[in-house]
N, C-alpha and C positions, 0 to 999 in steps of 0.2 A: 660589479654586484649581478649576480647572476639572476638568469630568467626563472621563475616559479616551473618548477617542476609538477608532473601530475601526484594529484593527491597529498601534494602540500597544503598547508594551512596558515593564511596569511589576513591580517589587518586589510579591510579593502582600500582605506586611504593610505596606505604603505606603499601597496605594488602600484596604486594611480599616482600617486604623487612622485615615485622615484621612475616613473614611466616603465615600470617592468611587463606590464601589457597596454596592448591597443585596446581602449575603451569599445571602439566602434565594431572590433573583430570579435568581442565576446558575447555570451548569453549569460544570463545568469538563471539558476531554479529557486525560485523563492515561493514558499507555501504551495508545493504542488505544481505552478505553473510557471514555466521556460519562457522568458522576457529576455530581450536584448538590454542589456546591461544600461546603456545610455537612457532607455527610459524607466530602466528602476531606478536610477540616481534621480532623474526627472521629476519622478512621482512620489520620491521617497521611500519606495519599498527597500531600498538599501540608503547606508549612511555611512559616512567616512571611517566610524568605528565597529564598521558590520564586519562579521568573521566569517570569511569565506574559505572554500576548501577548492583547489585547482582539481577542475574532471579531467581536462586535456587541453589541447592550444587553443581551443574557443569555447569553453564551458565551465562555469564557475555552479558551487552550490552554494546559497547562504546556509551558514550553520546558526548565525545567529545576529538577530539584525542591529543590535548592539552589544557590545562589551559590556557598558557601563552596566546594562541589566543585570547581570548577573554578581555585581561586584557584592549586594547585600546576600549572598547564599555561599559566598567564595570561602571557602575553610581557610584561606590565609586573609581574610579580613581580621582586622587584628580585634574587634568586637567580638567576631565568632569564636576567635582565638582563646579568650578571655572566659567568656561564659561556657564553654565545652570545658574548659579545665586543661588545656595543653599548651598554655602560655603564663609565663607569670611575668607581667608587667613590670613589678617591681626591681625583680632581680634579673629582668631579660633574658629570659631561659625557658627554653621549652619542657614540657614535663610530661612525664609518665600519667595517664590520666588516672592509674589505680594507684599504683605505688606516691605519686606526688613527688617523685625525685627528678632532677634535671636530665634530659635525655638530649642526644646531638639532633639535628633536623632530619638526617639520614633514619636515625632510629623512630623517630616520631613519625615520617614518611612509611616505613616499614610495618609499623604497627596499626595504621589506619589507611592502608593500601586502599580499601573500596572509597575513602571519602577524597583521597587527594589521587585519586586515577585519572580525573577529567581536569585537573590543573595543566595549562599549557604555559609555554613559560618561551618567550619572545628570542629567538638568537640573533644578537648584537649584526654578527657579519652579514646574514640575508634576511633577516626581519622574519623568517619562518618561525612559527609557532611549534614547539616540539615538547615531548612529556617531560615530566617534571627528572624523572631518572636518566632520561637524555641530556638534560641541563644540566645535571648533577657531575655526570660522567664529562661533559665537557667545560667543566669547572665555571659555567655561567652560573650555577647556582653553587654558594658553599656548602658539602656535606656539613660541615657542623653548627656554622652560625642561619643558613638558610640564605643569608645575605645574596644579591643580585651583584654582578659583577660584568659593566661593558667594559672590556678591554680595548676597545675600539678610542673612549673618550677618557678613557681610566676614571669612571665613576663607578661608587659602590653605594648601595642601598640596601637597608632592609626589605627580607620578601615582602612585608606589612606594606612598605613605601610601593615595592615596585607593582603591588594588587592594585593598589591606586592610581598608579601612573600606567594601567592597562599593560606593563611588562609581564605581568604574569598575571592569566585571565582563567577562570573557572567557566568551563564549557559542561551545559547541565545534559546528562544523558537522555533522551528520547526514549519512549516506549515503541523502540521497533524490534524487530527483528534482522537476524542476519541469514543470507542465503547464501549456499555456495555458487559464485560467479562461473564456475566451471562448468555447473549441470541447471541449464535453463528449467522453469518449472512451469506447470500448467497451471490455465487459470482457476481449474478448479482446486488446485492444492493453495492455491495463494488465498482463496475466498474458505475454504475449511481449515488454514492456518490462522484465520483473519488476521492477514495483513495486508489487508485491502480494505478500505470504509468504502462500503457498497452505495454511498448515497454520492461521495465527492469521484469516489473511482481512485482515490487515491492510494497508491502501493507505497508499501514502507518496506524499504529494502537498503543493505548496506548502509545501514543507520544512516538513511537520506529517504527522502519522501520524494515520489516522481506519479505524474498520472500514467493511468494504465495502457494509454497510446505509444507513450516514451517508454514504459518498460518492454512493450511489445517493438519498439523500435530498434532498443538494444540489445535484443533478443536474450532480455531476462525472461521474458516470459515467451512461452513456445505458443508462435501464430497457430499452428496447427491444433494447438488444446481449445481453440475459439471456433464455433460456429456461428453463422450469421444466418436472420431470417431472410427467406426471399418471400414476399407476399404474393410476386408474379405466379411462383407454382406453389403458395403457401407451404413451404419446406424449409430446413437446414440445410446450408451449404457451408461450403467448406472455406476458410478466410480468405486462401488463397483464390479461389473462385469469384469470390465476391468483390477482391480487388480487380481481378479482371473486367470484373462487370462495371467498375469504377461506382459500385457500392459503398467502399469504404476507402475515406483515406485517413491512412494511420498518422501521417503528419499534422494532420490537421485536426484530428481527433473528429472528423466527421463521418456521422451513414447517409448516407443518400437513399431515399425511398424511389423504388424504380418503377412504380408505375406513377405518383405523384412530382415527383423531384423535389419534395419536401428536404432540408438539410436538418438532421437532427445531430445535436451531439451526443457524443459515445455516453456520455450521462442519461441523456433522456431515452436513447436508445437502450442502452441497458434495463432501465426500469420499465422499459415496453417490450422487453423480453426480443429484439432484433440482435442483440450481442448477448451471446451465452456460453456458457463453459461445456466443453463436449463430456458427454456422458452416455450411458445407457439406460433407454427408455425403458419402463415397465408398463405392464396393461392396469388397467383401471383397477380390476380385481384383485391384483396383487399391492395396488397404494392402497386399498382399504383394510387387505390383512395385514398390512402393515403397521397402519394404524397411521398414516400419511393425509387420509380422507376425515374431514370434520363433517359430521352430517347434522351437525347444527348451524355452522356459518356456510357449508357447500363450498368452504376452501379446501386447496389440495398444497401441502406442504412441498416444498422444496428442500430435499434432505442438501443440498449442495449449500444454500445462502439461509437455510433455515428461516424464509419467508414463506407464508400462505399466500397462493393466487388462485383465483377464480378457473375453472374449467379451461377456457380457452387459452388463457396466458398459461397453463401447466402442459399445455398442448403445444403452442408455438415455442417455447422453451427446452422442449425437449424431456420435461417432465417423464410426461403419460404419452405410451403410444399409441396415436391415433386408427391404426389400422390393426393390432392384434386385440384391441377392447371392443368387445363385442356388448351391443345393447338389443335388449328383444322389443320387437313392436310387437306385442299382444295381438292386436287387431287381426294382423295378419299372420302372425303366429310363426315369424320369423327373425333372424336377426341382422343387423345392421354393424356396420362399423362405427365406432360411437364420431367419427369424422360426418358420414351420411346423418347419424342419429341429432348430431347439433344442427344440421343444414334442414333436417324437416322438424326441426323443434320439437322433439322429443326428449332432450335432454337440454337443460334451462342452463344459461350463463350464471344463473345463481348457485348452481348444484342442484338440481332436483332431474327426478327422471320420471316420464309421464307414466302410469300405465292406460295404454290407448284404448283399450276395450272398457275400460270406466270412468277415465277423464283425470282419476286420483294421481296428484304426484306425490312419490316416494322421494325419501334423502337415500343417501348412498348406502347406508345401512338395510334400512326396508329393502331397498330395490335388490341388491346384494342377495338377501333372505329368499324374496320372492321367485330369483332366478331369472332378474332380468338383466344380470350383467353377468358376461363370462368373458373366458381369454381364448381367442383365436390357436386351436391347436398346430402348429406345424410342422409338418414334415420332410426336412430342408435337409439338404447334403451343408457341409460347414461352408463351402464356398458361397453357398446360395446366402444361407444365415449371416454370413459375413457380408454380401453385395445389398442385399436389405435392410441394414443396421441394425442387426438383430443381437449381433456380437461384438 
């Protein structure tokens, strides 16, 4: 029997029992986490009737923990076929659901393509699960009766019995979005298209789920689209530079704080604004005019993640530019950068600006109205603007 080829689908027990793979050589992706296959088996993350996809010579993806789980929703479960009106048990025929006249199995499949598109059939010679249409073309499934034929042992069973025996399974569709593998995408695109869970950092691509670091490793997400916060210089740096500084371990999904040495998971680092999508920062004044700044709460909207953050986190994440945003110190009658104003506590973390002449705290709208917020007008060449990260 041939060895499994990439992108083929099998029942895990079949390929293990037939020694088609070496367990110790493989890892498997389960619920967004890649772990050694042996550990997954020992801890019951996968079982003998788990359905797995061969990714390459050493990696598997768990598509369904147990094939038995989907039997109750399999359209070729006899009870479902009868209740849905496309099988007549008395006359043992498939039916046109509208005309209630007998039809062949092939016609039934054609009429309800969406319902049957997720049905897979075990090919007896290789044990690989193939599509229903391929099974019909290879004469594993009879196009008229729907019977399953195993030519190897010369057995013939109905499609309903084949479903019970897991020779014919139903693989439920997951709520995933396909992404062109030939073109890596940016972290910003992934977030805006909502194909990443911002709490778990699990990305949904290629009909599978994987952690963000794994998507970066596999070059599905461009590492150049990710910026890393360096607290030593209080600025965002490129992903490549952070790797050179050993701040990021992409394979272990770890961020290392360069000052304290503390290790954070990428999930925690993302929440704290240490790992962010690359974007163009804008001034605080522009953010207020765009309606991103909430004067009641003091929070500022991140238009990429659609989350609201305090002013410090907005600066750290690169939503607000710290140096082109100016805050007026009314007592000295001069403007400071937002960065300086935060240090001098003229701007509070809660999103208030102090009128230093009278000690009154103003919200964003009030401060803008009273002329306490402005934007630095820069007259720069195109090259200078690019170097300063303004374009």
